[in-house]
N, C-alpha and C positions, 0 to 999 in steps of 0.2 A: 413409442414415444416419438415425437417430432421435434427436431432441433431447428426447423425453418423459422426465421424471425417472422414476427407478426407484420402486417402491412406497415404500421406506424413505425416499427423498429427498423424495418428495411429502409424506410425514407430517411431515418435519422442516421442509419450506417452510412448511406451514400453522402448525405450532407456533412457528417464528420469526416469522411475520407476526402471530400472536396476540400474543406476548410484546411485540413492537415497539408494537403498537396499545394494548395494556393497561398496560404498565409503563413504556416509555421515552417514547413521545409526550406522555403527560400531564405529565411532569416535566423534558423537555428544555429548554423555553424558560426555566423557572425556574433550571435549572442554569446555562446561559449568562449569565443576569442575575447570578447570584451570583458567577461567575468575573469578569465585567465590574465588579462592584462591588469585588472584591478587587483588581482591577487599577488601579481609581481610589483605592485607599488603605484599603479596608475590610478588608484581611487580604492573604495571600500567595497569588496565584494559581497559583504553582507547586506548591503543595500540594494533593493530590488531595482532593476533596469525599468525605465519607463516603458520599454516595450512590451512587458508583461501586461500592464494595464490597458495599453492600446489593443492588444489582441483580445484580451478578455472582453472588452467593450464590443469588439466585433462579433465575437462569438455569442455574446449575450444577446445582441441585436438580431442574431439569426436563430435564436431559440436553443442554442446548443450549450445549455447551462444547466448545472446540477442534474445531469443525466443519470446519476447513479441513484436518484432518490427511489426507494424500493416500493413497488406496487403494494397497496393496501396500507402504507403507513405515511404517505406523503401529505394527507390532510390538505389544508389550505396552502402549504408552502410552495407546491408546484405551480400554483397560479401566481403567488406574490413574488418568488424568486427565481422562476424559470417560465419559460413559454411553451409548456408541454400539454396545455389544454387540461391542467389540473390533475393528471394522473401520472404515477410513476411507472418505471418499467420493471418486468419480472427479471429475476437473475439470467434466465435464458436470453431474453432479449438484450439485456445490458451487455452480456458477455462479448459479442462481437465488437461493440463500441470500445470496450475495454481493451480489446486486442489491438484495434487501430491506434488507440492513444499510446499503448505500450511501444510502438515504433519510434516514438519521440520522447525525449526527456522533458520537454516543455509542455506537451499536449495536456497531460492530466491537470497541470496547473491553470492552463488557458481556460478549460472548461470547467473549473472549480470541482474536478473529480479526483483530487490527489489524496493519497494517504499521508498522515494519519487523519486529516480532517474529515474524509468521508466517513470512516469508522467512527469518529467522535460525534459527527452529526447523526449517524444512525442510532447511536446510544441515546442521545437526547431526544431524537424523534420517537423512539420506542420505549424508553424507560425514563426520561425525564419528565417532571411535572410542567405546568404551563409557565409557571414563572421561570423556571430554569431555561425553557424554551425561548421565553421572551428575551431574557437577559443575554443568552449565548448562542442559541441556535440560529436566531433571526440574522445576527451580524455574520455568522460563519457562511450561512447560505448566500449572504449578499457580498461576501469576500471582503468585508470590512475589516475583519480580524482573522488570524490563523490560530491554531491550537496545537496541543501535544498530548500524548498519552504516555503516562509515567508508570510503568509496571516493573521492568527488568531491574535487578539490583546488583551491583558490584560484589557484594559480600556474600552471596549465596548461590547455589546453583539454580538459576532461574528457569531452567527447562522444566522444573517441578514447581508450578506456581504456588503450591501450598507452602513453599519455603520462604515466601516474601515476608521480610520483617520489619519494614517500615510501619510505624505504629500510627493509627489513626483512631484515636480513643475519644469517645464521647463524654464530655464534661459539661453537664448542664445543658445549655444551649449552644455549646460550641463543640467542634471536633478539633482535637489538638493533634498535630502531625510532627512526628520526628523520624528522621531517617534519612536515606540516600538512594536515589534512582539514577540510572544511566541508559545509554542508548534511547533517550527520549527524543523521537524525531520531531523536528520542526521549533525546537527551543532556540535556534539561532536566529530565526526570523524576526526581524524587528516588529512585525505585526503580531507575533504570538502574544495573546493576551489571556488564554485560559488553558490549564492543565486539568486532565482527568487523571487523578491519582489512585492507584490501588494500594490499600493499606490494612494491616492487621488490627482487627477491632476487638474480637473475642477469641484469645487463643485456646479456650476451653470448649468452644463449639466444635462440632464435627468439621473435618478438614475442608469441606466445601462451603461452609458458612462462616468462616472466620474473618473473611475479608470484606472490605467495603470500598465502593468507588465514589470519590469525593471531587467535587469541583473546586479547584484552587487557583484564583486569579494570580497571574504572573507577578503582580506587583504587591502581593500580600507580604507583611514583614515577616522575615525568617526564610524566605525562599531565595535561593542563591544558585546561579548558574556557575558551577565551579570551573568547567571547561567544556570545550567543543571537541568532540572526538572524530578524527579521521577514520574512514573506512578503507583500509589498505591504501592510505595516503591521500584519499579523496574526502574533502570536507563537505561537499555538496551544497555549497553556498547558493542562495541565501537562506537555506532551510536548516541544514545541520542537525547533528545527533549530539546530545549534550549530557553531562553528568550533573545532576541537581541535587542540592542538600536542602532539607526542610528541618528548620530549627525552631521549636515552640511555635510552629505556625498555627494560627487560630482562624478558623472560619465558622460561619454559622451551620447548625445542624441542617437547616434548610438546603445546604449545599450537597448533602448526601443524595446520590442518585438511587432511586427505587427504594433503598432502605438498607439498614446496617446488615452486613452478612450476605449481601445480594451480588457481590462482585463476580462470582464464578458464573452465576446464571446469565448475567449481563455479558460477560466475556463470551460465553457460548453462542449467544444470539449475535453478537458483534462480528466474531471472527469468521463464521461459516461463509456469508456473503463477501467479506473482505478477502478471504482466501481466493474466491473465485476471481475477484478483480486482480489481485496479483498475479495468480497464474495466467489469466488471459493476457495481461500486459506483457508477461514474460514470453508468451507465444508470439506476440507482435514484435517483441525484441529478437527472438530468434529468426522470425520471417525476414526482418531487417538484415540480420547478419548474414543469412543465407544469400540474400540478394547481393550484398556487398561481396561476398565470396565468389559467387557466380560471375559477376562482372569483372572482378580482379582476375580470376582464373582464365577468362576468355580474352581479356586484353593484355595480359602480360606474357612475354615469351622467355622461356628458359630452356637451354639445351636444344634449341632449334624447334621447340613445340610450345603451345599454349600451356601455361601452368596446369590448367585443369585436366590436361592429358598425361600428367606426370603423378607417379607416386601413389596411385589409387585414388586420386581426388574425385574422379567420376563416382566411384563407389561411395565416397563419403558424401558427395551431393545426394545421392539416392537414399543413403542411410538418414540423413538430415531430414529429407522431404518425409519419409516414413515416420520418423520420430515426432516432428512437428504435427502432422496430421493425426497421428495416433493420440497424442497428448491433448490436442484441441478436442477431439471426440470424448476423452475421458473428463475434460473439465465441463464440456457442455452436458454430460450426463450428470455430473455432480450438481450443476446449476438446476437441471430439471428436477433433480431429487429434493433439492431445496425448495424449489416452487411448489412441488406437489405434496411434500410431506413435512417440511422445516427441518431445522438443524439436527433434531435427534434421529430423523430419518435418514440422514446423510452423514453420519459420522465417519463411515468407512471411506466413502467417496471423497469427502473433503480431504481427509488425511491422505489418500491416494495421490490426489492432484498436488498436494502440498510437497510430497516427495517427488513425484513424476516432473512437474514443470520446471523447477529450478535446475534439476540434473540435467534435463533435456537441453534446456537453454545454455547452460554452462558448456555442454559438450558441442553444440552446434557454433556458439560463439568461439570456443577455443579452435574449431577448424578454421573459422574465418580469420582469426588472428593469425594462425599458422600460414594460410595461403598469402596473407599480406606482408609476411616477413616482419622485419623490424617495424615497419610502419604500424602493424597491428598492435604494437606495445606503446605506441606513442598516442599524444593528444591529436594527431592529424586525422584520426578516424575515431569513431564513437565505440570501437570494440572493447578497449580496455576498460572503459567505464561500464559498458554493458555486461562484461564478464565479472566485474566486481559487484554489480547489482545482483545478477544471478547467483553469485556465491553468497553473498549476504542473506539472501532469501532462503538459503537453506538452514539458516538459524532464526530468522525473524518469524514471528507467529509460531514458534515452535520448531526445535531442530528436527532433522529427518529421522533420528531414533526414536523420538517420542511418537511421531506419526507412525512409523512402522510398528511400534509397539501396540498402538491403537488398533491398526488394521489386523495384526496377527491376534490380538485379544479377542475382537469381534469374530473374526473367522473361526478361531479354535473354540469359541464359545458356542458354535453351532454344533460342536461335537461333545459338549458337556465339559469342557476344560475349564478349570478354575481360573480366576484372575491371576 
């Protein structure tokens, strides 16, 4: 196997790196301070700052737009909504780009490569019909609107997706939706216009064919955002994570994606590449944290020595380097397996990275926080928010325990063990 990027990907990687260093890094701290000032009463933090659109225009002009588009599924959209020569990237080629964007909280949004929009766009690209693509995929690729993915529910153990109770019942030419979702990322953004909602359609079907994915416009009667949820005190404005209720919500049957009962097969196809994106961004986040730790440790003096020479910190730097590089290779291997065999060929590998990457990032960031002392807990550095992000991703897209269970089941199955 060869993880070296193609010539085209190598060019994009350097262009993305340069754009982040010259356009995003110099303004990111000021951006977050402005959002914090608005949060403190100087304005509305849920209204996007003009800076975002300014940077997006620059990125798009340089062809650094919709880079997540998967090879083989991009159709005419890469020509229309990106300047990539009409072709998408493989998972292996996109992975280093995702790592670079993970170093910045802004970068994924600037390049129109942020979750959950990328996953939702891939769902429409791979499973939506042409009418659904025309109405929702085009404006998402053009960044005229944002979207949310509504799956997790407050009333059930959502780590088992077969538990989802929100009803999405077909009545004639309509789907009637009743229930509640939460941790629906993106619902706080004023440009969020469309939800992909997973609901129970046929409780008598087998457990993997009971649920359906339905497109629900945000302004449909009966849709109500009950509250926006902080993640360990962070609201992540202007995107946010919300609790949403659906009361006798009616949408046309034409809004069903792929067909009734197809939610699990869609989710399987959606989540594999999305987990590679998440994990590579976490590697970028860990790299940034290690850089900050090394700079802090070399520049600060305590007890007559640089901090890096105290308390085993040099060993911790070495351990962080080993952990980051090991995890990167694990993720690239999973990306390669997805490229060469598809989601079913990479079930164990995708679950492995989903456990390994957030845990690795959390440990590296924790070390960086420790060497920053009290500053590491503050908003003066990006570390507290980075740690929160890594911790949250040990739950998002499936908790560690579910992925470990999958890995063990596949491994033990080689020896004849039953499920």
